OpenMM code with the backbone's topology and positions (N, CA, C; nanometers):
from openmm import Vec3, app, unit

residues = "UNK UNK UNK UNK UNK UNK UNK UNK UNK UNK UNK UNK UNK UNK UNK UNK UNK UNK UNK UNK UNK UNK UNK UNK UNK UNK UNK UNK UNK UNK UNK UNK UNK UNK UNK UNK UNK UNK UNK UNK UNK UNK UNK UNK UNK UNK UNK UNK UNK UNK UNK UNK UNK UNK UNK UNK UNK UNK UNK UNK UNK UNK UNK UNK UNK UNK UNK UNK UNK UNK UNK UNK UNK UNK UNK UNK UNK UNK UNK UNK UNK UNK UNK UNK UNK UNK UNK UNK UNK UNK UNK UNK UNK UNK UNK UNK UNK UNK UNK UNK UNK UNK UNK UNK UNK UNK UNK UNK UNK UNK UNK UNK UNK UNK UNK UNK UNK UNK UNK UNK UNK UNK UNK UNK UNK UNK UNK UNK UNK UNK UNK UNK UNK UNK UNK UNK UNK UNK UNK UNK UNK UNK UNK UNK UNK UNK UNK UNK UNK UNK UNK UNK UNK UNK UNK UNK UNK UNK UNK UNK UNK UNK UNK UNK UNK UNK UNK UNK UNK UNK UNK UNK UNK UNK UNK UNK UNK UNK UNK UNK UNK UNK UNK".split()
positions = [
    Vec3(-0.6392, -1.7263, 0.0563),
    Vec3(-0.7628, -1.6744, 0.0004),
    Vec3(-0.8483, -1.7902, -0.0478),
    Vec3(-0.9777, -1.7705, -0.0381),
    Vec3(-1.0706, -1.8745, -0.0775),
    Vec3(-1.0941, -1.8771, -0.2270),
    Vec3(-1.2018, -1.9428, -0.2681),
    Vec3(-1.2315, -1.9558, -0.4104),
    Vec3(-1.2586, -1.8221, -0.4785),
    Vec3(-1.2988, -1.7230, -0.4029),
    Vec3(-1.3235, -1.5912, -0.4606),
    Vec3(-1.1984, -1.5042, -0.4584),
    Vec3(-1.0861, -1.5638, -0.4271),
    Vec3(-0.9609, -1.4892, -0.4154),
    Vec3(-0.9209, -1.4171, -0.5417),
    Vec3(-0.9401, -1.4827, -0.6576),
    Vec3(-0.9036, -1.4187, -0.7825),
    Vec3(-0.9924, -1.2973, -0.8085),
    Vec3(-1.1222, -1.3123, -0.7839),
    Vec3(-1.2140, -1.1995, -0.8024),
    Vec3(-1.1766, -1.0850, -0.7073),
    Vec3(-1.1394, -1.1197, -0.5853),
    Vec3(-1.0984, -1.0177, -0.4887),
    Vec3(-0.9724, -0.9458, -0.5367),
    Vec3(-0.8736, -1.0211, -0.5854),
    Vec3(-0.7495, -0.9611, -0.6341),
    Vec3(-0.7769, -0.8693, -0.7529),
    Vec3(-0.8607, -0.9130, -0.8447),
    Vec3(-0.8947, -0.8307, -0.9611),
    Vec3(-0.9690, -0.7045, -0.9161),
    Vec3(-1.0638, -0.7195, -0.8241),
    Vec3(-1.1388, -0.6031, -0.7745),
    Vec3(-1.0439, -0.5041, -0.7061),
    Vec3(-0.9503, -0.5555, -0.6260),
    Vec3(-0.8523, -0.4682, -0.5610),
    Vec3(-0.7686, -0.3949, -0.6660),
    Vec3(-0.7218, -0.4672, -0.7668),
    Vec3(-0.6376, -0.4081, -0.8706),
    Vec3(-0.7113, -0.2973, -0.9462),
    Vec3(-0.8398, -0.3171, -0.9704),
    Vec3(-0.9196, -0.2145, -1.0376),
    Vec3(-0.9365, -0.0941, -0.9452),
    Vec3(-0.9744, -0.1203, -0.8205),
    Vec3(-0.9984, -0.0124, -0.7240),
    Vec3(-0.8739, 0.0732, -0.7029),
    Vec3(-0.7584, 0.0112, -0.7001),
    Vec3(-0.6331, 0.0833, -0.6759),
    Vec3(-0.5702, 0.1378, -0.8034),
    Vec3(-0.6334, 0.1163, -0.9172),
    Vec3(-0.5805, 0.1690, -1.0422),
    Vec3(-0.4640, 0.0889, -1.0976),
    Vec3(-0.4459, -0.0325, -1.0494),
    Vec3(-0.3381, -0.1185, -1.0985),
    Vec3(-0.3699, -0.1660, -1.2395),
    Vec3(-0.4957, -0.1973, -1.2639),
    Vec3(-0.5412, -0.2334, -1.3984),
    Vec3(-0.6611, -0.1458, -1.4332),
    Vec3(-0.6835, -0.1302, -1.5601),
    Vec3(-0.7981, -0.0509, -1.6062),
    Vec3(-0.9278, -0.1268, -1.5784),
    Vec3(-1.0313, -0.0541, -1.5457),
    Vec3(-1.1623, -0.1154, -1.5177),
    Vec3(-1.2095, -0.2021, -1.6342),
    Vec3(-1.1831, -0.1586, -1.7563),
    Vec3(-1.2291, -0.2350, -1.8730),
    Vec3(-1.1567, -0.3692, -1.8861),
    Vec3(-1.0411, -0.3844, -1.8239),
    Vec3(-0.9665, -0.5106, -1.8309),
    Vec3(-1.0124, -0.6113, -1.7260),
    Vec3(-1.0922, -0.5679, -1.6293),
    Vec3(-1.1367, -0.6553, -1.5219),
    Vec3(-1.2100, -0.7802, -1.5684),
    Vec3(-1.3136, -0.7662, -1.6527),
    Vec3(-1.3863, -0.8854, -1.6973),
    Vec3(-1.2967, -0.9865, -1.7698),
    Vec3(-1.2045, -0.9372, -1.8495),
    Vec3(-1.1131, -1.0274, -1.9209),
    Vec3(-1.0241, -1.1032, -1.8212),
    Vec3(-0.9731, -1.0331, -1.7208),
    Vec3(-0.8910, -1.0989, -1.6187),
    Vec3(-0.9719, -1.2023, -1.5404),
    Vec3(-1.0957, -1.1688, -1.5085),
    Vec3(-1.1817, -1.2635, -1.4369),
    Vec3(-1.2041, -1.3905, -1.5197),
    Vec3(-1.2326, -1.3735, -1.6490),
    Vec3(-1.2542, -1.4887, -1.7364),
    Vec3(-1.1281, -1.5740, -1.7466),
    Vec3(-1.0137, -1.5092, -1.7624),
    Vec3(-0.8881, -1.5831, -1.7722),
    Vec3(-0.8614, -1.6624, -1.6441),
    Vec3(-0.8926, -1.6011, -1.5298),
    Vec3(-0.8740, -1.6698, -1.4023),
    Vec3(-0.9655, -1.7903, -1.3871),
    Vec3(-1.0876, -1.7790, -1.4390),
    Vec3(-1.1818, -1.8914, -1.4348),
    Vec3(-1.1360, -2.0053, -1.5259),
    Vec3(-1.0758, -1.9693, -1.6390),
    Vec3(-1.0271, -2.0715, -1.7320),
    Vec3(-0.9023, -2.1420, -1.6796),
    Vec3(-0.8232, -2.0720, -1.6015),
    Vec3(-0.6981, -2.1276, -1.5497),
    Vec3(-0.6923, -2.1114, -1.3973),
    Vec3(-0.7758, -2.1873, -1.3242),
    Vec3(-0.7826, -2.1684, -1.1790),
    Vec3(-0.6511, -2.1984, -1.1059),
    Vec3(-0.5732, -2.2940, -1.1564),
    Vec3(-0.4459, -2.3249, -1.0908),
    Vec3(-0.3498, -2.2064, -1.1030),
    Vec3(-0.3442, -2.1481, -1.2218),
    Vec3(-0.2594, -2.0299, -1.2423),
    Vec3(-0.3093, -1.9129, -1.1582),
    Vec3(-0.4403, -1.9013, -1.1479),
    Vec3(-0.4966, -1.7931, -1.0660),
    Vec3(-0.4531, -1.8097, -0.9210),
    Vec3(-0.4595, -1.9329, -0.8698),
    Vec3(-0.4162, -1.9574, -0.7316),
    Vec3(-0.2678, -1.9276, -0.7132),
    Vec3(-0.1863, -1.9655, -0.8099),
    Vec3(-0.0432, -1.9360, -0.8023),
    Vec3(-0.0192, -1.7850, -0.8036),
    Vec3(-0.0930, -1.7141, -0.8866),
    Vec3(-0.0776, -1.5688, -0.8945),
    Vec3(-0.1241, -1.5025, -0.7652),
    Vec3(-0.2312, -1.5531, -0.7066),
    Vec3(-0.2774, -1.5020, -0.5773),
    Vec3(-0.1674, -1.5214, -0.4732),
    Vec3(-0.1064, -1.6390, -0.4713),
    Vec3(0.0027, -1.6656, -0.3776),
    Vec3(0.1189, -1.5699, -0.3978),
    Vec3(0.1529, -1.5456, -0.5232),
    Vec3(0.2603, -1.4500, -0.5523),
    Vec3(0.2216, -1.3102, -0.5069),
    Vec3(0.0956, -1.2733, -0.5278),
    Vec3(0.0493, -1.1402, -0.4869),
    Vec3(0.0569, -1.1241, -0.3354),
    Vec3(0.0164, -1.2269, -0.2619),
    Vec3(0.0212, -1.2207, -0.1162),
    Vec3(0.1662, -1.2112, -0.0681),
    Vec3(0.2527, -1.2948, -0.1248),
    Vec3(0.3949, -1.2914, -0.0882),
    Vec3(0.4551, -1.1554, -0.1202),
    Vec3(0.4250, -1.1041, -0.2386),
    Vec3(0.4754, -0.9730, -0.2797),
    Vec3(0.4231, -0.8636, -0.1876),
    Vec3(0.2947, -0.8668, -0.1579),
    Vec3(0.2357, -0.7649, -0.0703),
    Vec3(0.2997, -0.7635, 0.0678),
    Vec3(0.3204, -0.8806, 0.1253),
    Vec3(0.3852, -0.8884, 0.2577),
    Vec3(0.5279, -0.8360, 0.2510),
    Vec3(0.6005, -0.8776, 0.1479),
    Vec3(0.7399, -0.8349, 0.1350),
    Vec3(0.7493, -0.6841, 0.1148),
    Vec3(0.6646, -0.6291, 0.0277),
    Vec3(0.6674, -0.4846, 0.0045),
    Vec3(0.6276, -0.4082, 0.1299),
    Vec3(0.5285, -0.4589, 0.2006),
    Vec3(0.4874, -0.3938, 0.3252),
    Vec3(0.6014, -0.3883, 0.4252),
    Vec3(0.6687, -0.5003, 0.4451),
    Vec3(0.7822, -0.5039, 0.5384),
    Vec3(0.8957, -0.4161, 0.4896),
    Vec3(0.9255, -0.4252, 0.3618),
    Vec3(1.0344, -0.3484, 0.3026),
    Vec3(1.0128, -0.1984, 0.3220),
    Vec3(0.8967, -0.1510, 0.2843),
    Vec3(0.8685, -0.0074, 0.2916),
    Vec3(0.8542, 0.0387, 0.4363),
    Vec3(0.7899, -0.0413, 0.5223),
    Vec3(0.7784, -0.0027, 0.6639),
    Vec3(0.9153, 0.0058, 0.7302),
    Vec3(1.0054, -0.0865, 0.6977),
    Vec3(1.1408, -0.0801, 0.7536),
    Vec3(1.2113, 0.0469, 0.7085),
    Vec3(1.2006, 0.0793, 0.5818),
    Vec3(1.2644, 0.2003, 0.5296),
    Vec3(1.2011, 0.3242, 0.5931),
    Vec3(1.0683, 0.3273, 0.6006),
    Vec3(0.9984, 0.4425, 0.6586),
    Vec3(1.0348, 0.4609, 0.8055),
    Vec3(1.0621, 0.3518, 0.8750),
    Vec3(1.0997, 0.3590, 1.0159),
    Vec3(1.2479, 0.3857, 1.0377),
    Vec3(1.3219, 0.4058, 0.9294),
    Vec3(1.4641, 0.4358, 0.9416),
    Vec3(1.5522, 0.3132, 0.9519),
    Vec3(1.4948, 0.1957, 0.9330),
    Vec3(1.5722, 0.0729, 0.9437),
    Vec3(1.6177, 0.0219, 0.8086),
    Vec3(1.6903, -0.0856, 0.8135),
    Vec3(1.7351, -0.1508, 0.6907),
    Vec3(1.6360, -0.2601, 0.6536),
    Vec3(1.6027, -0.2689, 0.5265),
    Vec3(1.5094, -0.3741, 0.4846),
    Vec3(1.5729, -0.5115, 0.4960),
    Vec3(1.4889, -0.6097, 0.5165),
    Vec3(1.5352, -0.7483, 0.5191),
    Vec3(1.5755, -0.7903, 0.3787),
    Vec3(1.6898, -0.8554, 0.3629),
    Vec3(1.7306, -0.9012, 0.2299),
    Vec3(1.6267, -0.9923, 0.1643),
    Vec3(1.5564, -1.0720, 0.2439),
    Vec3(1.4555, -1.1622, 0.1859),
    Vec3(1.3392, -1.0850, 0.1242),
    Vec3(1.3018, -0.9707, 0.1828),
    Vec3(1.1940, -0.8893, 0.1262),
    Vec3(1.2368, -0.8274, -0.0062),
    Vec3(1.3595, -0.7778, -0.0115),
    Vec3(1.4113, -0.7224, -0.1358),
    Vec3(1.4239, -0.8321, -0.2419),
    Vec3(1.4581, -0.9527, -0.1991),
    Vec3(1.4708, -1.0649, -0.2928),
    Vec3(1.3368, -1.0970, -0.3585),
    Vec3(1.2284, -1.0920, -0.2819),
    Vec3(1.0950, -1.1180, -0.3388),
    Vec3(1.0651, -1.0150, -0.4476),
    Vec3(1.0913, -0.8881, -0.4195),
    Vec3(1.0689, -0.7841, -0.5191),
    Vec3(1.1574, -0.8078, -0.6417),
    Vec3(1.2830, -0.8420, -0.6204),
    Vec3(1.3744, -0.8632, -0.7325),
    Vec3(1.3339, -0.9807, -0.8202),
    Vec3(1.2835, -1.0875, -0.7605),
    Vec3(1.2364, -1.2017, -0.8391),
    Vec3(1.1218, -1.1582, -0.9299),
    Vec3(1.0262, -1.0856, -0.8737),
    Vec3(0.9127, -1.0388, -0.9537),
    Vec3(0.9579, -0.9383, -1.0585),
    Vec3(1.0492, -0.8517, -1.0220),
    Vec3(1.0974, -0.7504, -1.1155),
    Vec3(1.1702, -0.8133, -1.2334),
    Vec3(1.2581, -0.9087, -1.2059),
    Vec3(1.3321, -0.9712, -1.3151),
    Vec3(1.2432, -1.0599, -1.4010),
    Vec3(1.1346, -1.1112, -1.3446),
    Vec3(1.0447, -1.1948, -1.4250),
    Vec3(0.9680, -1.1131, -1.5275),
    Vec3(0.9581, -0.9827, -1.5072),
    Vec3(0.8792, -0.9012, -1.5994),
    Vec3(0.9629, -0.8110, -1.6875),
    Vec3(1.0902, -0.7953, -1.6589),
    Vec3(1.1719, -0.7052, -1.7403),
    Vec3(1.1639, -0.7429, -1.8876),
    Vec3(1.1371, -0.6456, -1.9682),
    Vec3(1.1323, -0.6678, -2.1123),
    Vec3(1.0050, -0.7308, -2.1630),
    Vec3(0.9076, -0.7538, -2.0770),
    Vec3(0.7852, -0.8191, -2.1235),
    Vec3(0.6704, -0.7222, -2.1464),
    Vec3(0.6826, -0.5999, -2.0977),
    Vec3(0.5719, -0.5060, -2.1058),
    Vec3(0.6051, -0.3955, -2.2064),
    Vec3(0.5278, -0.3887, -2.3161),
    Vec3(0.5554, -0.2856, -2.4171),
    Vec3(0.4962, -0.1502, -2.3776),
    Vec3(0.5442, -0.0466, -2.4437),
    Vec3(0.4859, 0.0867, -2.4309),
    Vec3(0.3902, 0.1096, -2.5465),
    Vec3(0.2881, 0.1935, -2.5211),
    Vec3(0.1959, 0.2317, -2.6271),
    Vec3(0.1527, 0.3760, -2.6034),
    Vec3(0.1071, 0.4440, -2.7075),
    Vec3(0.0591, 0.5809, -2.6883),
    Vec3(-0.0609, 0.5817, -2.5938),
    Vec3(-0.0632, 0.6797, -2.5049),
    Vec3(-0.1737, 0.6961, -2.4109),
    Vec3(-0.2384, 0.8320, -2.4279),
    Vec3(-0.3239, 0.8679, -2.3336),
    Vec3(-0.3936, 0.9962, -2.3415),
    Vec3(-0.2989, 1.1150, -2.3279),
    Vec3(-0.1995, 1.1020, -2.2421),
    Vec3(-0.1068, 1.2140, -2.2179),
    Vec3(0.0370, 1.1666, -2.2333),
    Vec3(0.0696, 1.1120, -2.3457),
    Vec3(0.2053, 1.0607, -2.3686),
    Vec3(0.2008, 0.9106, -2.3913),
    Vec3(0.2872, 0.8388, -2.3242),
    Vec3(0.2937, 0.6938, -2.3390),
    Vec3(0.2593, 0.6256, -2.2079),
    Vec3(0.2219, 0.4995, -2.2193),
    Vec3(0.1878, 0.4208, -2.0999),
    Vec3(0.2332, 0.2781, -2.1205),
    Vec3(0.2424, 0.2056, -2.0091),
    Vec3(0.2737, 0.0628, -2.0154),
    Vec3(0.1489, -0.0098, -2.0641),
    Vec3(0.1641, -0.1019, -2.1545),
    Vec3(0.0513, -0.1779, -2.2099),
    Vec3(0.0414, -0.3121, -2.1376),
    Vec3(0.0058, -0.3075, -2.0091),
    Vec3(-0.0001, -0.4280, -1.9259),
    Vec3(-0.0939, -0.5329, -1.9837),
    Vec3(-0.2075, -0.4883, -2.0357),
    Vec3(-0.3085, -0.5820, -2.0834),
    Vec3(-0.2633, -0.6605, -2.2057),
    Vec3(-0.1567, -0.6183, -2.2721),
    Vec3(-0.1067, -0.6917, -2.3881),
    Vec3(-0.0162, -0.8086, -2.3481),
    Vec3(0.0225, -0.8136, -2.2224),
    Vec3(0.1111, -0.9195, -2.1756),
    Vec3(0.0270, -1.0429, -2.1443),
    Vec3(0.0632, -1.1572, -2.2007),
    Vec3(-0.0145, -1.2778, -2.1701),
    Vec3(0.0152, -1.3269, -2.0282),
    Vec3(-0.0805, -1.3950, -1.9715),
    Vec3(-0.0617, -1.4553, -1.8395),
    Vec3(-0.1269, -1.3745, -1.7295),
    Vec3(-0.1757, -1.4466, -1.6299),
    Vec3(-0.2461, -1.3827, -1.5192),
    Vec3(-0.1540, -1.2987, -1.4325),
    Vec3(-0.0256, -1.3315, -1.4294),
    Vec3(0.0670, -1.2594, -1.3421),
    Vec3(0.0867, -1.1136, -1.3838),
    Vec3(0.0365, -1.0762, -1.4994),
    Vec3(0.0494, -0.9363, -1.5425),
    Vec3(-0.0203, -0.8421, -1.4444),
    Vec3(-0.1103, -0.8951, -1.3643),
    Vec3(-0.1775, -0.8129, -1.2639),
    Vec3(-0.0781, -0.7628, -1.1583),
    Vec3(0.0351, -0.8323, -1.1436),
    Vec3(0.1361, -0.7936, -1.0451),
    Vec3(0.2321, -0.6873, -1.0979),
    Vec3(0.2482, -0.6804, -1.2285),
    Vec3(0.3538, -0.5985, -1.2874),
    Vec3(0.3468, -0.4501, -1.2513),
    Vec3(0.2304, -0.3858, -1.2584),
    Vec3(0.2280, -0.2433, -1.2230),
    Vec3(0.2717, -0.2177, -1.0776),
    Vec3(0.2367, -0.3083, -0.9878),
    Vec3(0.2757, -0.2933, -0.8476),
    Vec3(0.4269, -0.3062, -0.8342),
    Vec3(0.4833, -0.4044, -0.9020),
    Vec3(0.6275, -0.4278, -0.8957),
    Vec3(0.7032, -0.3081, -0.9530),
    Vec3(0.6594, -0.2620, -1.0688),
    Vec3(0.7255, -0.1456, -1.1305),
    Vec3(0.7151, -0.0225, -1.0410),
    Vec3(0.5995, 0.0003, -0.9843),
    Vec3(0.5794, 0.1159, -0.8982),
    Vec3(0.6702, 0.1091, -0.7751),
    Vec3(0.6780, -0.0073, -0.7132),
    Vec3(0.7646, -0.0235, -0.5955),
    Vec3(0.9106, -0.0018, -0.6324),
    Vec3(0.9537, -0.0581, -0.7439),
    Vec3(1.0925, -0.0413, -0.7875),
    Vec3(1.1219, 0.1054, -0.8172),
    Vec3(1.0298, 0.1720, -0.8847),
    Vec3(1.0490, 0.3145, -0.9139),
    Vec3(1.0598, 0.3974, -0.7864),
    Vec3(0.9805, 0.3657, -0.6868),
    Vec3(0.9887, 0.4367, -0.5596),
    Vec3(1.1252, 0.4145, -0.4937),
    Vec3(1.1708, 0.2906, -0.4937),
    Vec3(1.2972, 0.2589, -0.4266),
    Vec3(1.4185, 0.3266, -0.4899),
    Vec3(1.4110, 0.3550, -0.6185),
    Vec3(1.5258, 0.4190, -0.6832),
    Vec3(1.5080, 0.5704, -0.6962),
    Vec3(1.3985, 0.6237, -0.6460),
    Vec3(1.3707, 0.7668, -0.6604),
    Vec3(1.4156, 0.8444, -0.5366),
    Vec3(1.4216, 0.9756, -0.5525),
    Vec3(1.4500, 1.0636, -0.4386),
    Vec3(1.3311, 1.0706, -0.3432),
    Vec3(1.2142, 1.0282, -0.3881),
    Vec3(1.0955, 1.0297, -0.3036),
    Vec3(1.1029, 0.9296, -0.1892),
    Vec3(1.1928, 0.8350, -0.1969),
    Vec3(1.2044, 0.7348, -0.0909),
    Vec3(1.2276, 0.8014, 0.0450),
    Vec3(1.2964, 0.9144, 0.0450),
    Vec3(1.3220, 0.9874, 0.1696),
    Vec3(1.1947, 1.0461, 0.2285),
    Vec3(1.0897, 1.0548, 0.1478),
    Vec3(0.9633, 1.1120, 0.1933),
    Vec3(0.8629, 1.0062, 0.2391),
    Vec3(0.9025, 0.8803, 0.2352),
    Vec3(0.8135, 0.7740, 0.2813),
    Vec3(0.8169, 0.7714, 0.4338),
    Vec3(0.6976, 0.7725, 0.4941),
    Vec3(0.6866, 0.7731, 0.6398),
    Vec3(0.5868, 0.6671, 0.6847),
    Vec3(0.6029, 0.6258, 0.8065),
    Vec3(0.5073, 0.5352, 0.8696),
    Vec3(0.4020, 0.6188, 0.9413),
    Vec3(0.2771, 0.5784, 0.9311),
    Vec3(0.1683, 0.6480, 0.9986),
    Vec3(0.1906, 0.6409, 1.1498),
    Vec3(0.1653, 0.7514, 1.2178),
    Vec3(0.1828, 0.7554, 1.3626),
    Vec3(0.0564, 0.7168, 1.4384),
    Vec3(-0.0456, 0.6745, 1.3659),
    Vec3(-0.1653, 0.6242, 1.4318),
    Vec3(-0.1290, 0.4990, 1.5114),
    Vec3(-0.1726, 0.4884, 1.6367),
    Vec3(-0.1290, 0.3778, 1.7226),
    Vec3(-0.1658, 0.2386, 1.6722),
    Vec3(-0.2723, 0.2276, 1.5954),
    Vec3(-0.3115, 0.0947, 1.5479),
    Vec3(-0.3014, 0.0832, 1.3963),
    Vec3(-0.2218, 0.1698, 1.3346),
    Vec3(-0.2108, 0.1711, 1.1888),
    Vec3(-0.0700, 0.1299, 1.1477),
    Vec3(-0.0610, 0.0452, 1.0468),
    Vec3(0.0712, 0.0070, 0.9968),
    Vec3(0.0908, 0.0501, 0.8516),
    Vec3(0.0144, 0.1500, 0.8090),
    Vec3(0.0267, 0.2022, 0.6734),
    Vec3(0.1481, 0.2929, 0.6631),
    Vec3(0.1954, 0.3059, 0.5415),
    Vec3(0.2995, 0.4026, 0.5101),
    Vec3(0.2438, 0.4966, 0.4038),
    Vec3(0.3061, 0.6115, 0.3906),
    Vec3(0.2578, 0.7098, 0.2945),
    Vec3(0.3740, 0.7940, 0.2455),
    Vec3(0.3509, 0.8642, 0.1377),
    Vec3(0.4496, 0.9541, 0.0807),
    Vec3(0.4158, 1.0952, 0.1282),
    Vec3(0.5031, 1.1535, 0.2076),
    Vec3(0.4818, 1.2874, 0.2619),
    Vec3(0.5214, 1.3900, 0.1570),
    Vec3(0.4223, 1.4498, 0.0929),
    Vec3(0.4474, 1.5469, -0.0130),
    Vec3(0.4402, 1.6905, 0.0372),
    Vec3(0.4304, 1.7094, 0.1702),
    Vec3(0.4263, 1.8453, 0.2232),
    Vec3(0.5636, 1.9105, 0.2102),
    Vec3(0.5653, 2.0440, 0.2008),
    Vec3(0.6923, 2.1156, 0.1845),
    Vec3(0.7873, 2.0914, 0.3018),
    Vec3(0.7334, 2.0971, 0.4224),
    Vec3(0.8195, 2.0840, 0.5401),
    Vec3(0.8260, 1.9421, 0.5966),
    Vec3(0.7707, 1.8492, 0.5224),
    Vec3(0.7731, 1.7075, 0.5603),
    Vec3(0.7172, 1.6849, 0.7020),
    Vec3(0.6042, 1.7464, 0.7279),
    Vec3(0.5469, 1.7408, 0.8626),
    Vec3(0.4254, 1.6492, 0.8754),
    Vec3(0.3866, 1.5841, 0.7691),
    Vec3(0.2681, 1.4972, 0.7743),
    Vec3(0.2952, 1.3815, 0.8693),
    Vec3(0.1940, 1.3448, 0.9493),
    Vec3(0.2120, 1.2418, 1.0510),
    Vec3(0.1237, 1.1189, 1.0314),
    Vec3(0.0145, 1.1342, 0.9550),
    Vec3(-0.0819, 1.0257, 0.9428),
    Vec3(-0.1012, 0.9872, 0.7974),
    Vec3(-0.1396, 0.8614, 0.7768),
    Vec3(-0.1644, 0.8133, 0.6415),
    Vec3(-0.2795, 0.8892, 0.5776),
    Vec3(-0.3806, 0.9203, 0.6569),
    Vec3(-0.4976, 0.9906, 0.6061),
    Vec3(-0.5578, 1.0716, 0.7205),
    Vec3(-0.5742, 1.1971, 0.6989),
    Vec3(-0.6294, 1.2844, 0.8021),
    Vec3(-0.7724, 1.2456, 0.8372),
    Vec3(-0.8466, 1.1936, 0.7400),
    Vec3(-0.9864, 1.1577, 0.7649),
    Vec3(-1.0003, 1.0360, 0.8546),
    Vec3(-0.8978, 0.9553, 0.8645),
    Vec3(-0.9090, 0.8368, 0.9500),
    Vec3(-0.8139, 0.8490, 1.0683),
    Vec3(-0.6892, 0.8172, 1.0497),
    Vec3(-0.5938, 0.8163, 1.1616),
    Vec3(-0.5745, 0.9544, 1.2233),
    Vec3(-0.5683, 1.0572, 1.1414),
    Vec3(-0.5499, 1.1924, 1.1933),
    Vec3(-0.6659, 1.2351, 1.2806),
    Vec3(-0.7878, 1.2123, 1.2338),
    Vec3(-0.9056, 1.2492, 1.3132),
    Vec3(-0.9138, 1.1675, 1.4413),
    Vec3(-0.8828, 1.0392, 1.4345),
    Vec3(-0.8856, 0.9564, 1.5562),
    Vec3(-0.7862, 1.0080, 1.6589),
    Vec3(-0.6684, 1.0449, 1.6142),
    Vec3(-0.5670, 1.0956, 1.7066),
    Vec3(-0.6086, 1.2296, 1.7664),
    Vec3(-0.6643, 1.3176, 1.6846),
    Vec3(-0.7116, 1.4458, 1.7363),
    Vec3(-0.8251, 1.4260, 1.8370),
    Vec3(-0.9151, 1.3333, 1.8088),
    Vec3(-1.0244, 1.3042, 1.9036),
    Vec3(-0.9701, 1.2457, 2.0333),
    Vec3(-0.8711, 1.1593, 2.0229),
    Vec3(-0.8109, 1.1001, 2.1428),
    Vec3(-0.7502, 1.2091, 2.2307),
    Vec3(-0.6767, 1.3019, 2.1704),
    Vec3(-0.6150, 1.4117, 2.2473),
    Vec3(-0.7215, 1.5046, 2.3055),
    Vec3(-0.8267, 1.5309, 2.2280),
    Vec3(-0.9360, 1.6160, 2.2756),
    Vec3(-1.0027, 1.5535, 2.3980),
    Vec3(-1.0336, 1.4254, 2.3895),
    Vec3(-1.0985, 1.3564, 2.5031),
    Vec3(-1.0081, 1.3557, 2.6256),
    Vec3(-0.8804, 1.3382, 2.6037),
    Vec3(-0.7841, 1.3380, 2.7150),
    Vec3(-0.7829, 1.4752, 2.7831),
    Vec3(-0.7837, 1.5823, 2.7022),
    Vec3(-0.7869, 1.7179, 2.7584),
    Vec3(-0.9165, 1.7421, 2.8348),
    Vec3(-1.0283, 1.7024, 2.7735),
    Vec3(-1.1588, 1.7224, 2.8387),
    Vec3(-1.1676, 1.6467, 2.9705),
    Vec3(-1.1140, 1.5281, 2.9728),
    Vec3(-1.1160, 1.4483, 3.0955),
    Vec3(-1.0307, 1.5152, 3.2024),
    Vec3(-0.9150, 1.5663, 3.1629),
    Vec3(-0.8277, 1.6346, 3.2581),
    Vec3(-0.8933, 1.7619, 3.3100),
    Vec3(-0.9659, 1.8336, 3.2245),
    Vec3(-1.0327, 1.9569, 3.2648),
    Vec3(-1.1506, 1.9290, 3.3574),
    Vec3(-1.2188, 1.8180, 3.3366),
    Vec3(-1.3388, 1.7898, 3.4154),
    Vec3(-1.3087, 1.7169, 3.5463),
    Vec3(-1.1928, 1.6569, 3.5586),
    Vec3(-1.1628, 1.5870, 3.6840),
    Vec3(-1.1157, 1.6883, 3.7870),
    Vec3(-1.1644, 1.6757, 3.9109),
    Vec3(-1.1266, 1.7722, 4.0146),
    Vec3(-0.9786, 1.7593, 4.0476),
    Vec3(-0.9173, 1.8731, 4.0659),
    Vec3(-0.7772, 1.8765, 4.1036),
    Vec3(-0.7706, 1.8685, 4.2558),
    Vec3(-0.7063, 1.7681, 4.3114),
    Vec3(-0.7054, 1.7521, 4.4570),
    Vec3(-0.6381, 1.8689, 4.5284),
    Vec3(-0.5528, 1.9424, 4.4633),
    Vec3(-0.4843, 2.0546, 4.5285),
    Vec3(-0.5770, 2.1739, 4.5427),
    Vec3(-0.6774, 2.1861, 4.4540),
    Vec3(-0.7651, 2.3017, 4.4570),
    Vec3(-0.9001, 2.2669, 4.5196),
    Vec3(-0.9309, 2.1421, 4.5355),
    Vec3(-1.0603, 2.0996, 4.5880),
    Vec3(-1.0854, 2.1605, 4.7261),
    Vec3(-1.2114, 2.2034, 4.7522),
    Vec3(-1.2420, 2.2625, 4.8843),
    Vec3(-1.2217, 2.1589, 4.9937),
    Vec3(-1.1750, 2.2078, 5.1058),
    Vec3(-1.1477, 2.1220, 5.2221),
    Vec3(-1.2739, 2.1131, 5.3091),
    Vec3(-1.2997, 1.9999, 5.3611),
    Vec3(-1.4138, 1.9830, 5.4519),
    Vec3(-1.3767, 2.0413, 5.5874),
    Vec3(-1.4742, 2.1105, 5.6541),
    Vec3(-1.4432, 2.1732, 5.7853),
    Vec3(-1.4258, 2.0743, 5.8950),
] * unit.nanometer
topology = app.Topology()
chain = topology.addChain("A")
for resn in residues:
    res = topology.addResidue(resn, chain)
    for name in ("N", "CA", "C"):
        topology.addAtom(name, app.Element.getBySymbol(name[0]), res)
């Protein structure tokens, strides 16, 4: 990532709900004050993202995860154990990520979420998108576990359009067995 990498990581974290929107400016300022730490945290985020992607895609595809991918998650998980306090929230309690010093706190919610998924019964509901050019995974929350695409608005619609066009092409092309014969 380039010089705007920290801003991009913070923007992604806000957009995905990893950190609260109100914490964004503080994280940006901290990253500007400590650019070397910001670069190290970006590197950790990229490594973590790749490892989690491979780990979850392997599981979703019915395979065994690579030990190195699990090791990346475990390193991040053990680095944060016991560092994040709980505090009262709107509907019970929540993790107080913003109270943890250091830029790497931006990684903690992702690490905790991934670990919670791996130890939950929901892991059996993780699937790989069947879109031909998509490598996303998703949690199939349907009763009969029949969901096939990460998002119906994107991959699902593209697949339905592809099948529709294929049918239309087959319907419009002349069938050589039925075509009229020349006299």
